N, C-alpha and C positions, 0 to 999 in steps of 0.2 A: 615793465615788461613790454617788449615790442611784438605786436601780433600782425602777421600778414594775412589779409582776407582776400582770397581769390573770388572773383565774381561779386566783389563788394559794392558794385553799383546796381545789382539786381534787387529783387523784391525782398527776399529773406536776408541776403548778404548785407544790404544796406541797413536794415534794422538791427542786425547783429552788431554792425559797426557802431551805430547809434548807442546801443546798450553798453558796448565795450568802452566807448568814450566817456559815458556817464559814470563808469567805474574807474576812470582815470588810467586806462591802458593807453599806451602809444599804438596807434593803428595805422598800418600801411595797406592800401587797397591797390590791387591790380585787376583791370577789367578791360576787355577789348571793345565794350559798348555795343556788341552785337545785339544783346538783349537788354543790357543794363542802361541806366540813365546817369550821365555825368552829374545832373542836378540832384540825384539821390545821394551823392557822396558828401557828407557834411564837411565844412571847411577845416575842422580840427584834424581830419584824417589826411595823410599824405597820399596823393593819388598818382599812379602810373597807368597810362593807357597802353595796353599791350596784351599779348596772348600769354596766359599762364603756363603754356607748354613750351614757350621759347626760352631755351636754356640761357642764352646770352642776356636777355632782359632779366630773367630771374637772378642770374648771378650778380648783375648790377644792383638789383634791389637788395639782395642779401648783404652785399658789401657795404652799401650806404647806410643801411638801417639796422644791422645786427639783429636779425629776426630771431626771436626765442620760440615762437610757435606759429603754426599755420592752421587757419580755418579755411577749409576748401569747399566753396560753393559753385565755382565755375563749372558748367557742364551743358551739354545738349540735353533738353528735358522733354520735348514734345513727343508724347508716346506714339501718336499715329504716324509722325514723320519717321520715327525710328524703324518702322516696318517697311518703308519704301526706300530709305537710304541708310541702312544699318552701318555701313562703313564709316560714315561721318561720326556716328555715335561711339563706335569702338576706337576711332582715332582720337576723339576729344576726351572721352570719359575714361579710357584706359591708357593708350599710348602717351598722351600728354600728361596724364596723372603720374605715370612712371618718371617722366622727365622732371616733374616737380619734386617727387620723392628723392631722386638722385641728386638734385641740386641741394636739397636739404641735407642729405648725407655729407656731401662735400663740405658744407658749412657747419657741420656738427649740430644741426637742428633736429631734435628727435621728438618733438611734440606736435601731434597732428590730430585735428578734429575733422571728420568727413561727413559731408551732407549726402547721405544715401537716400533710399526711397522704399516705401511699402511695395513698390512694383517688383522688388526682388522676390516677394512671396508668390506672385501669380494668383491663380484662383483660390480663394480661401477654402480650406478643408474644414475649418471650424472658426467661430468667432467667440469672444474677442481674440484677435491674432496676437500671440505672444512670441517671444524670441525663439521658442522651440518649434514653431510652425515650419514645415518644409518650405524651402525656398525653390520655387519652380517658376521662374519668370516666363511670361507668355509674349513678351515683346523685346526687341533689341535694347531698348532703354533700360529695362529692368535687368536684362542679362549683363549689360555693360557695368551697371552699378554693383552687381553681385561679383563680377569678375574682379573689380577693384577692391572690394571687401576682402576677397581671398588674397590678393596681392598684399594688402595691409597685414594680413595674418603672417605671411611669409617674411615681410620686412621686419615685423615684430620679433619673429623667431630668430631670424638670421642676423639682423642689425640692431636689435634693441629699440626699434621705433615704438614709442608709446602713442597709442591712438585710441580714439573712441569713434564709432560710426553710429549715426542716427538715421533710422528709417522713419521718414515723415509719412504721415497719412495725408490730410488735407490742410495745408497752412492757409490761414484766412485772417482777415482783420487788418488793422493798421495802427501805427503809432500816431501821435499828434502831428509829427512832421512828415512822416514817410508812409507810402502806401503801395498798392499793388497795380502794376501796369505791365501788361504783356502785349506783344505784337506778333501774331494775332491773339486776341483774348480767347481762352478756352475754359476758364474756371467759372463755376456757376454763380458764386456770389457777385463778382464784378459784372458778369453778364446780366444778371437780374437788376443790378444797380443801373446799368446802362439803359435798361428799359425804363426804370423809374425817372431817369434824367432826360428821357426823350431821345436818346441817341440810338436806340434800337426799338423797332416796332413791337416786338413780342419776344417772349422766351419759349423755347421749344422744350417739351418734356419728353424725353426718350424712353417710352414704356410707362404704362399706367396699370399693368396687370402683373406686377411682381407680387410674390407672397409676403407682402409687408402690410402695415396697418393702413396705408392709403393707396397701395398699389405702385408707389414710386420707389426708386432706389434709396437706400439709407447709407449715408457716409459719415465718417468721423471727422469733425473740423476742430482744429487746434489753433489758438490765437498765436500769431507770429511773434508777439512779445514773449509768450511762454516758451516758444521754440528758442528764441534768443537766449533766454535765461538758462535753458538746458545746456547750451554750448559753453556758457561761461562757467557753470557749475562743473562741466566736464573738464575744462582747463585746470580747475582747482583740485580735481580729484584724480588726475592722470597717474600720480605715483601709486595710489591705492588700487586703481582700476586701469591698468596700462593697455588693455586690449578689449575694452568694453564695446558691446553692440546693443543698442537700445531702440525700442519702438517708442515713438512720440505721437500720442493722440490724446483726445479728450476723454476717451473711455465711454463716451455716449454718442449715439448716432442720431442724425436728423435726416428726415426725408427731403426729397427735392421739393415737394409741396410745402413742407414746413419752412424751408429756406425762402421760398417765394413769398409765402404769407408773412414771414418776419420782415423781409425787405419792405413789403407793403406797409406793415405796421410802423416800422421805424421811419420810413420816408413820408408816410401819409399819403401815398399815391397808389392808384390802381395799377396792377401788373397784368397786362394782357398775356395770355399764354395759349399755346396750341399743343395738342397731343401729336407725338411723332412715334414711329416704330422704334422698338428697342435697338440699341447699338450692339453689335456683336462683341461678346466678351465682357459685358457689364454684369458683374455679380449683383445679386439683390441687396446684400448687406456686407459692408466692410467696416469693422469696428476694431480699434486697437486696444491691447492691454499695455499700459505703460508702468506696470507694477515694478518691474526691474529698475527702471530709471528712478522711480520714487524710493526704492529700497537703497540703491547703491549711490545715487547722486543727491538724494534729498530733494528731488524735483517734484513740484506740485503745481499744476496749472492754476493761475490766479483768475483768468478770464475764461471760465468754462461754459458760461451760458451762451446759447445761440444769439440771444438779444445783445449781449455785450460785444460779441464778435462782429455781428452785422452793423451794429451802431457805429463802432469804430471805423469800419470800412465805409459806411455811408458818409460819415463826417469828412473823411479824406476825399472821397470822389466828389462830394458836393462842392468842396473848395477847389478841386482840381478836375473839372469836367473834361478837360482834354489831356489828362495825365500830367506828366512833368513838363511837356512842351506843347505849344500850340502848333499843330501841323496844318 
């Protein structure tokens, strides 16, 4: 089975590629390397540098590789930038996504796994957040992903597209070979690890007066390898669940202070920290319910403890202090 992975040089996409290769799938990657790293694409995968929304490039990829299914990770993802330049997000996450779907239709490829986001839910009305929770995005990033989920519904109804969409909460951790690098870095675990490595002076805690056990925000972290396994299970279950939408999280929340303390424990290093004002729109608690994915796909996180997640991330960053490349 030949699988096309868009955004396969990025953090989650590259580790999904790694897991697919370990299960003997043929894997083709397309990535423009705007955010991805060429070094993150393992040699056994066939790589095309280019834009996933370019119909000519896509047509060539489909003709050469006889693609059976597409796993779609390529997207604009930085929430705060989506509020100042929403057009870029709708162009990439919606319009180019339609180009991809239409090339798939032309080549009679009807199997699609979509990397969506918990940002489609907006402010949580209750936790844990399940698939029945209202979807009311509060930023253009979440809105663009929700729009594409709705487009997938229509392509399923009209054209018979079989798809699953996964709403991630907070992907974290690393495999032995591959890890997390963003430019700029915005995620808490790699940011705290940068402090432990001496690449950042301190970590800022945005709000210490939330109604939580230690006053800091609580978030749900799910190991990236567990996310990858969910995508492969979805591929195998598309005939039984041809229009599934699933939340993927750990089901347990950890506070900002707990994350900082765990990085300190795993690294054996002190983490200087400073209190900062709350950020606008940061809810106190966001935790996922992944019961539907467990019931329908047989998915179960294998690396659910915060220590396992942080330890894997620390080991990768310790060996790659400058990320994939020395700049």
